[in-house]
C-alpha positions in Angstrom: 0.0 -0.1 -0.1 2.1 2.6 -0.6 7.3 10.2 1.5 4.1 10.7 -0.9 3.9 7.4 -2.5 6.3 6.0 0.3 9.3 5.2 -1.9 11.4 4.9 1.2 8.7 2.7 3.0 8.6 0.5 -0.1 12.4 -0.2 0.6 11.8 -1.4 3.7 9.1 -3.8 2.3 11.1 -4.7 -0.7 11.6 -8.4 0.2 8.6 -9.0 -1.2 7.5 -5.8 -3.2 10.7 -5.8 -4.9 10.0 -4.6 -8.5 13.4 -6.3 -10.0 13.8 -9.7 -8.9 14.1 -11.7 -11.7 16.0 -11.2 -15.2 14.0 -10.1 -18.2 13.2 -13.5 -19.9 13.3 -13.5 -23.8 9.7 -13.6 -24.7 10.2 -12.2 -28.1 9.0 -14.0 -31.1 11.3 -14.4 -34.4 11.9 -11.0 -35.7 11.0 -10.0 -39.2 14.0 -7.8 -39.4 17.4 -7.3 -38.0 16.2 -3.7 -36.6 13.5 -5.3 -34.5 16.0 -7.8 -33.3 18.5 -5.5 -32.5 16.1 -3.3 -30.6 14.8 -6.3 -28.4 18.5 -7.1 -27.7 19.2 -3.9 -26.5 16.1 -3.4 -24.4 16.4 -6.6 -22.8 20.1 -5.7 -21.6 19.1 -2.5 -20.5 16.3 -4.2 -18.5 18.7 -6.8 -17.2 21.2 -4.4 -16.1 18.5 -2.6 -13.9 17.1 -5.9 -12.5 21.0 -6.8 -11.5 21.6 -3.5 -10.2 18.5 -3.3 -8.2 19.3 -6.8 -6.6 22.7 -5.4 -6.0 21.8 -2.7 -3.4 18.9 -4.2 -1.8 19.8 -5.7 1.4 16.7 -7.9 1.4 17.9 -9.8 -1.2 21.5 -10.2 0.3 21.8 -12.4 3.1 25.1 -11.2 4.1 24.0 -7.5 3.9 25.7 -4.6 2.0 28.9 -3.1 3.4 27.4 -3.9 6.5 23.7 -2.7 6.1 21.0 -4.8 6.7 18.1 -2.4 6.1 18.1 -0.1 3.5 21.1 2.2 3.2 19.5 6.0 3.1 22.8 7.8 3.4 23.1 11.1 1.2 26.0 9.3 -0.7 24.0 6.0 -1.6 20.9 8.1 -2.6 22.8 10.5 -4.9 24.7 7.7 -6.5 21.3 5.7 -6.6 19.8 8.8 -8.4 22.8 8.9 -10.7 22.4 5.3 -11.9 18.6 5.6 -12.4 19.2 9.0 -14.6 21.8 6.8 -16.9 19.3 4.0 -16.8 16.5 6.5 -17.9 18.8 7.9 -20.6 19.5 4.4 -22.1 15.8 3.4 -22.1 14.5 6.7 -23.8 17.3 5.8 -26.6 15.6 2.6 -27.6 13.3 2.6 -30.6 10.0 1.4 -29.1 8.2 1.2 -32.4 10.8 -1.8 -33.2 9.9 -3.8 -30.1 7.2 -6.6 -30.3 4.0 -6.2 -28.3 5.0 -7.6 -24.9 8.5 -6.1 -24.8 6.5 -2.9 -25.9 4.7 -3.3 -22.4 7.9 -4.0 -20.7 9.4 -0.8 -21.6 6.5 1.0 -20.4 6.5 -0.8 -17.1 10.2 -0.6 -16.2 10.5 3.2 -17.9 7.7 4.3 -15.5 9.5 2.6 -12.1 13.0 4.2 -13.0 11.3 7.8 -14.1 9.4 7.6 -10.6 12.5 6.8 -8.8 14.4 9.7 -10.4 11.5 12.3 -9.9 11.0 11.3 -6.3 14.4 12.0 -5.6 14.3 15.2 -7.6 11.6 16.8 -5.7 12.9 15.5 -2.2 10.4 13.1 -1.5 12.8 11.2 0.9 12.5 14.3 3.1 9.0 12.7 4.2 9.1 9.3 4.7 5.3 9.4 6.6 1.9 10.2 5.6 -1.0 10.6 7.9 -1.8 6.8 8.3 1.9 5.5 7.7 5.4 6.1 8.1 8.9 4.1 7.8 8.7 3.2 11.6 5.5 1.1 11.1 6.5 -0.1 7.9 9.2 -1.7 9.5 7.0 -3.9 11.6 5.9 -5.8 8.1 9.6 -7.4 8.4 8.3 -9.7 10.9 5.7 -11.5 8.6 7.9 -11.3 5.5 10.8 -12.9 6.9 11.4 -16.8 6.9 12.1 -18.2 10.5 12.9 -21.9 9.7 16.6 -22.0 10.5 19.1 -20.9 12.8 20.3 -18.8 10.1 17.0 -17.2 9.0 16.7 -16.1 12.6 20.4 -14.5 12.8 19.9 -12.7 9.7 16.6 -11.5 11.3 18.6 -10.4 14.4 21.0 -8.3 12.4 18.3 -6.4 10.7 17.2 -5.6 14.1 20.4 -4.5 15.2 20.3 -2.2 12.1 17.3 -0.6 13.3 19.2 2.5 15.2 21.1 3.4 12.1 17.8 3.4 9.8 16.0 5.5 12.1 18.7 8.0 12.5 19.1 8.4 8.8 15.2 8.9 8.4 15.3 11.4 11.0 18.3 13.3 9.4 16.3 13.5 6.1 13.0 14.8 8.0 15.1 17.4 9.7 16.2 18.7 6.2 12.6 19.0 5.3 12.0 21.0 8.5 14.7 23.3 7.5 13.2 23.9 3.9 9.7 24.0 5.1 8.8 20.6 3.0 7.1 18.7 6.1 3.9 17.0 6.8 0.9 19.8 7.7 0.6 19.9 11.2 -3.5 19.4 10.9 -2.5 15.7 9.6 0.0 15.0 12.5 -2.5 14.9 15.5 -2.2 12.0 17.3 0.3 10.4 14.8 2.5 9.7 17.9 0.4 7.4 18.9 1.3 5.0 15.8 5.2 5.6 17.5 4.2 4.8 21.0 2.3 1.8 19.9 6.1 0.3 19.1 7.2 1.3 22.4 6.5 -1.3 25.0 7.7 -2.2 28.8 9.2 -5.6 28.1 10.9 -7.0 24.4 8.5 -10.0 25.0 5.5 -7.3 24.4 7.3 -6.2 21.3 5.7 -6.7 17.8 9.2 -7.6 16.6 9.6 -10.4 19.3 6.8 -12.5 17.6 9.0 -14.7 15.8 10.5 -16.2 19.2 7.2 -17.3 20.4 7.3 -20.7 18.6 10.0 -22.6 18.2 10.8 -24.3 14.8 10.8 -28.0 15.0 14.4 -28.2 13.4 16.1 -25.9 16.0 17.2 -27.3 19.1 16.1 -25.8 22.4 19.4 -24.9 23.4 20.0 -22.8 20.2 16.6 -21.5 20.0 17.1 -20.4 24.1 20.1 -18.4 22.6 18.3 -16.7 19.7 15.5 -15.8 22.3 18.2 -14.2 25.0 19.7 -12.1 22.1 16.4 -11.1 20.4 15.5 -9.5 24.2 18.6 -7.6 24.3 18.5 -6.2 20.8 15.1 -5.1 20.9 15.6 -3.7 24.5 18.9 -1.9 23.6 18.3 -1.0 20.0 14.8 -1.2 18.8 12.9 0.2 21.6 15.3 3.0 22.3 15.1 3.6 18.6 11.3 4.2 18.7 11.8 6.3 22.0 14.2 8.4 20.0 12.1 9.0 17.1 8.9 9.9 19.4 11.2 12.5 21.2 12.3 13.9 17.6 8.5 13.9 16.3 7.0 15.3 19.7 9.6 18.1 20.3 11.1 19.2 16.8 9.0 17.8 14.2 5.5 18.3 14.7 5.9 21.9 16.2 7.8 23.0 13.2 5.8 21.3 10.5 4.1 23.5 8.0 0.7 25.1 8.4 -0.2 25.3 5.1 -1.9 21.9 3.6 -1.4 22.4 -0.3 1.7 20.9 -1.5 2.0 23.8 -3.9 3.2 26.0 -0.7 6.2 23.8 -0.7 9.3 24.3 -2.4 8.5 23.2 -6.1 5.7 21.9 -4.9 3.3 22.8 -8.0 5.5 21.2 -9.9 5.7 18.2 -7.9 1.7 18.1 -7.6 1.5 18.1 -11.7 4.2 15.4 -11.8 2.2 13.2 -9.4 -1.2 13.8 -11.3 0.6 12.3 -14.2 2.1 9.7 -12.3 -1.0 8.4 -10.5 -3.3 8.8 -13.5 -0.8 7.9 -16.1 -2.7 10.9 -18.4 -1.5 14.3 -19.3 -4.5 15.9 -17.6 -4.0 19.0 -15.5 -4.8 19.7 -12.4 -7.7 22.1 -13.5 -9.1 19.1 -16.2 -9.1 16.7 -13.0 -11.1 19.2 -11.0 -13.6 19.9 -13.4 -14.2 16.3 -14.2 -14.7 15.8 -10.5 -17.2 18.4 -10.2 -19.1 16.8 -13.3 -19.3 13.5 -11.9 -20.2 14.6 -8.2 -23.3 16.2 -10.2 -23.9 13.1 -12.0 -23.9 10.9 -8.9 -25.6 13.1 -6.9 -28.4 13.0 -9.1 -28.4 9.2 -8.9 -28.4 9.5 -5.1 -31.3 11.2 -5.1 -33.4 9.1 -7.1 -32.5 6.0 -4.4 -33.7 8.6 -1.7 -37.0 9.2 -3.4 -37.5 5.2 -4.1 -37.4 4.8 -0.3 -40.3 7.2 0.4 -37.9 9.1 2.9 -39.6 12.7 3.6 -36.9 14.6 4.1 -33.8 16.3 2.4 -30.8 14.9 1.2 -28.9 15.8 4.5 -31.3 14.4 6.8 -31.4 11.1 4.7 -27.6 11.1 5.4 -27.8 11.9 8.9 -30.4 9.2 9.6 -27.9 6.8 7.7 -24.8 7.9 10.2 -26.7 7.6 13.2 -29.3 4.8 13.1 -28.0 1.9 15.0 -29.5 -0.8 12.3 -26.4 0.2 10.0 -23.9 -0.7 12.4 -22.3 -3.7 14.0 -22.4 -4.2 17.6 -18.9 -6.0 17.6 -15.9 -6.5 15.8 -16.7 -9.9 15.2 -20.1 -9.4 13.5 -18.5 -6.8 11.3 -15.8 -9.5 10.2 -18.4 -12.0 10.2 -20.5 -9.7 7.7 -17.6 -8.8 5.6 -16.5 -12.6 5.2 -20.2 -13.7 4.1 -20.4 -10.9 1.4 -16.7 -12.0 0.3 -17.9 -15.6 -0.2 -20.8 -14.5 -2.0 -18.7 -12.7 -4.4 -16.5 -15.8 -4.8 -19.3 -17.8 -6.0 -20.3 -15.4 -8.6 -16.9 -15.3 -10.2 -17.3 -17.8 -12.7 -19.8 -16.1 -14.4 -17.8 -13.1 -15.0 -13.9 -14.2 -15.6 -12.3 -17.0 -17.2 -9.3 -17.0 -15.7 -9.3 -17.2 -11.7 -6.0 -16.6 -9.5 -4.7 -19.3 -7.4 -4.2 -17.3 -4.5 -6.4 -17.5 -1.7 -7.6 -14.8 0.5 -8.7 -14.1 4.1 -10.6 -11.7 5.9 -8.5 -9.8 9.1 -9.1 -6.9 11.1 -6.6 -3.9 10.6 -3.7 -3.9 13.4 -4.6 -2.3 16.3 -1.2 -0.1 16.1 -2.5 1.6 13.0 -6.2 1.4 12.9 -7.5 4.8 14.8 -5.9 6.8 11.7 -6.5 4.1 9.2 -8.4 3.9 6.0 -11.7 1.9 6.4 -10.5 -1.3 4.6 -7.8 -2.4 2.6 -6.2 -5.4 0.7 -2.9 -6.8 1.7 -1.2 -9.1 -0.9 0.5 -12.2 -0.7 4.4 -11.7 0.4 5.2 -15.7 -0.7 3.7 -18.6 -2.1 2.7 -20.3 1.1 0.9 -17.3 2.1 -2.9 -16.0 1.3 -3.6 -12.3 0.9 -6.0 -10.5 3.3 -8.8 -8.0 3.2 -8.3 -5.8 5.9 -11.5 -4.5 7.8 -11.1 -1.6 10.1 -12.8 -2.5 13.2 -11.7 0.6 15.3 -14.9 2.6 16.0 -17.9 0.5 15.1 -20.0 3.6 14.9 -18.1 4.8 12.2 -18.4 1.4 10.0 -21.9 1.5 8.2 -22.8 -1.8 7.2 -24.4 0.0 4.1 -21.0 0.4 2.4 -19.7 -3.0 3.2 -20.6 -4.8 0.0 -19.0 -2.1 -2.2 -15.8 -2.2 0.4 -15.6 -5.9 0.0 -16.1 -6.3 -3.9 -13.1 -3.6 -4.3 -10.8 -4.9 -1.6 -11.2 -8.4 -2.2 -12.9 -9.8 -5.2 -13.6 -9.3 -8.0 -11.4 -6.2 -7.1 -7.7 -5.9 -5.6 -7.3 -9.4 -4.8 -8.3 -10.9 -7.9 -6.3 -8.4 -9.8 -3.4 -8.3 -8.0 -3.1 -12.0 -7.6 -3.8 -12.8 -11.5 -0.7 -10.2 -12.0 1.8 -11.8 -9.9 0.6 -15.3 -11.6 1.7 -13.9 -15.0 3.6 -16.2 -16.7 6.6 -15.3 -19.2 6.8 -12.0 -18.1 9.8 -10.5 -16.4 9.5 -10.0 -12.4 9.2 -6.4 -12.5 6.0 -6.6 -14.4 4.6 -9.2 -12.1 5.3 -7.0 -8.9 4.1 -3.6 -10.6 1.3 -1.6 -9.4 0.0 1.0 -11.4 -2.5 3.0 -9.2 -5.0 4.1 -12.1 -5.4 0.6 -13.2 -5.2 -1.2 -10.0 -7.5 1.4 -8.3 -9.7 1.9 -11.3 -10.6 -1.7 -11.5 -11.3 -1.9 -7.9 -13.7 1.0 -8.2 -15.2 -1.0 -11.4 -15.4 -3.7 -9.4 -17.7 -2.0 -6.9 -19.9 -1.1 -10.1 -19.8 -4.7 -11.3 -21.4 -5.6 -8.0 -24.9 -4.6 -9.4 -24.5 -7.3 -12.3 -23.2 -9.7 -9.7 -26.4 -9.7 -7.8 -25.3 -7.3 -4.7 -27.0 -4.1 -3.7 -30.4 -5.5 -3.5 -31.8 -3.0 -0.6 -31.9 0.6 -1.4 -29.5 1.5 1.4 -26.6 -0.8 0.0 -27.1 0.8 -3.3 -26.9 4.1 -1.7 -23.8 3.0 -0.1 -22.4 1.7 -3.4 -23.1 5.5 -4.8 -21.6 6.9 -1.5 -18.5 5.2 -2.5 -18.4 6.2 -6.0 -19.3 9.6 -4.9 -16.1 9.4 -2.6 -14.0 8.8 -5.5 -15.7 11.6 -7.5 -15.1 13.9 -4.7 -11.5 13.2 -4.5 -10.8 14.6 -7.7 -12.3 18.1 -6.6 -11.0 18.0 -2.8 -7.2 16.7 -3.9 -6.8 19.2 -6.7 -8.8 21.9 -4.4 -6.4 21.5 -1.5 -3.1 21.0 -3.1 -3.6 23.7 -6.1 -6.4 26.0 -5.5 -6.4 27.0 -1.9 -9.0 25.0 -0.3 -8.8 24.3 3.3 -9.1 21.3 5.0 -12.4 22.2 6.5 -13.8 23.1 3.1 -12.6 19.6 1.8 -14.4 17.9 4.5 -17.7 19.8 4.4 -17.6 18.9 0.7 -17.6 15.5 1.3 -19.6 15.4 4.1 -22.5 17.3 2.4 -22.2 15.1 -0.9 -21.8 11.4 0.6 -22.9 9.4 3.3 -19.5 8.5 4.6 -19.0 8.5 8.3 -17.4 11.8 9.9 -14.6 9.8 10.8 -14.1 8.5 7.6 -14.1 11.8 6.0 -11.6 13.1 8.5 -9.1 10.4 8.0 -9.5 10.2 4.3 -8.9 14.0 3.8 -5.9 13.9 5.9 -4.8 10.8 3.6 -5.2 13.3 0.6 -3.3 16.0 2.3 -0.4 13.8 2.9 -0.4 11.8 -0.1 -0.9 14.3 -3.0 -2.0 13.0 -6.2 -2.6 9.2 -5.5 -6.4 9.7 -4.7 -7.2 11.0 -8.4 -6.2 7.3 -9.5 -9.2 5.7 -8.7 -11.9 7.4 -10.6 -9.8 8.4 -13.8 -9.3 4.3 -13.8 -12.6 3.4 -13.4 -14.0 5.7 -16.2 -11.5 4.7 -18.6 -12.5 0.8 -18.0 -16.1 1.7 -18.0 -15.5 3.6 -21.6 -13.4 0.8 -23.0 -16.4 -1.7 -22.0 -18.7 0.3 -23.5 -16.5 0.8 -26.9 -16.4 -3.2 -26.7 -19.7 -3.8 -26.4 -21.0 -1.3 -29.1 -18.3 -2.7 -31.2 -19.1 -6.5 -30.8 -23.1 -6.0 -30.0 -24.2 -9.6 -29.8 -21.0 -11.3 -29.7 -19.6 -9.3 -26.5 -18.5 -11.5 -23.8 -18.2 -10.3 -20.3 -15.6 -12.9 -19.4 -13.7 -12.3 -22.4 -13.6 -8.7 -21.9 -12.6 -9.2 -18.4 -9.9 -11.6 -19.4 -8.7 -8.7 -22.1 -8.6 -6.3 -19.5 -6.4 -8.3 -16.9 -4.2 -10.6 -18.9 -1.2 -8.4 -19.3 -1.2 -7.1 -15.6 -1.1 -3.5 -14.4 -0.8 -1.3 -17.5 -0.7 2.6 -18.1 -4.3 3.6 -19.2 -3.0 4.4 -22.7 -1.4 1.1 -23.5 -4.8 -0.4 -22.0 -6.6 1.2 -24.6 -4.2 0.0 -27.0 -4.7 -3.5 -26.3 -8.7 -3.3 -26.1 -8.7 -1.7 -29.4 -6.3 -4.5 -30.9 -8.5 -7.0 -29.1 -11.7 -5.7 -30.7 -10.3 -5.4 -34.3 -9.2 -9.3 -33.8 -12.8 -10.1 -32.6 -14.6 -8.4 -35.7 -12.6 -10.4 -38.0 -12.9 -13.7 -36.1 
């Protein structure tokens, strides 16, 4: 999940999110010309060099560490050298004649260019000065190392202990960059930092045995002796007590005494150095389009107007006597719409997920092998976390998880749970991301790549698809679906509004409150998320509108021959794609299908 798009946090999780863990396979068909063969060869050589370089500098791929580093190296020297290396790679990639590549290598080229370009852009805009958002940060991302490490042998545990021992250095380097951010006014805004210290305090425990990082030592693997395991536990207790917990304490002190008091007051990224340029860069990155912030804003206003009219039609159908605001207040306050316990909420989400599972064969000709589970958002991050999220499988022996936030049950309405489940589980993120990871005969940097406009657009389209799958049978649930669509439409307005057009946080929250039935708590946490992660929220609606438009185009072109299962296969078969490439793929499919 993913400073603004958490590039440094992603480094922490690179054992599973690594985009360059495999060489580019030669997947070209016999070339008809020497020019194509030469272009393919040049591209594959450059791509393989990028893959090899990434592996060489990733401590999660090197069991012996890298020059003593067992966690990512964030030193100024390394980041500058890494930037120079990626600029050189980008120059090589841009010199390749893409038109001479075969179809799959054109996709490969587009994906790896987008990855390298984003790495270069984030460094150029000093994104590493802000390794946190309103709901996440390098300190909380580090805990994922527990679930994503292997614990089968003594050597596995020893490697894990070396990584824990490297925590103080890793924290010091992050704090040093945050201090530079304070010095130039490139911090997260004060309003989104309220209560953030709780997410740091969650890792400061009285005894090492209560630490998140001690969990691997609570159950002894079968093939490790009692004596060896006792030694490992003793080492863990010492490192957690003397290195890990003090690092969190130091970070908490820095956050409370230096960072938060000196954080910027203005919420818009355009008020920071090169902020307007950075925001337009993020618009391009997250939407994969050349739309301007003004164009996105106007599209959002038009979508809000359209969805609002559909919402009013549902209100009218219920016979409710009152205004839109009064109907929303009824939904927000009536106990019938809220679970009485965390267990009830999780069970309801699980039931909806299983209902969706049963519908999949009607709509999809290819389903993923990877299963998924339903689990609560971890307590340490739940208060400021979004209402639900998908967490992908980190290894072949693990499932994906649909996380449901059980914090503040009176803020988690059941009438939106169908839409949420379809988005995060199936046919949304779990299905799309798992199929992406299970792609065959493509390089690893494609299987693990996630393009927000494609993935989040697919998630929102999946909510819409729920109507055809038999969901939203009562007016309140259908209103919940439209509330979620309104939520994404409103994002186009408030994200651009706050970052480029001078909107206040209060104006953004009021706009969302007046146009949706989202809980007020959700509106607050979501607004803070948009402030702290500029541009990312634009990807959902832009992607969904594109997929809907491509479906309509395909239906009109093929008429009675249109096959929903085949259309979805064509959308998903190449994995996560920039929207322009997705359109090219669908156009090619239409032409082929018309000739069949």
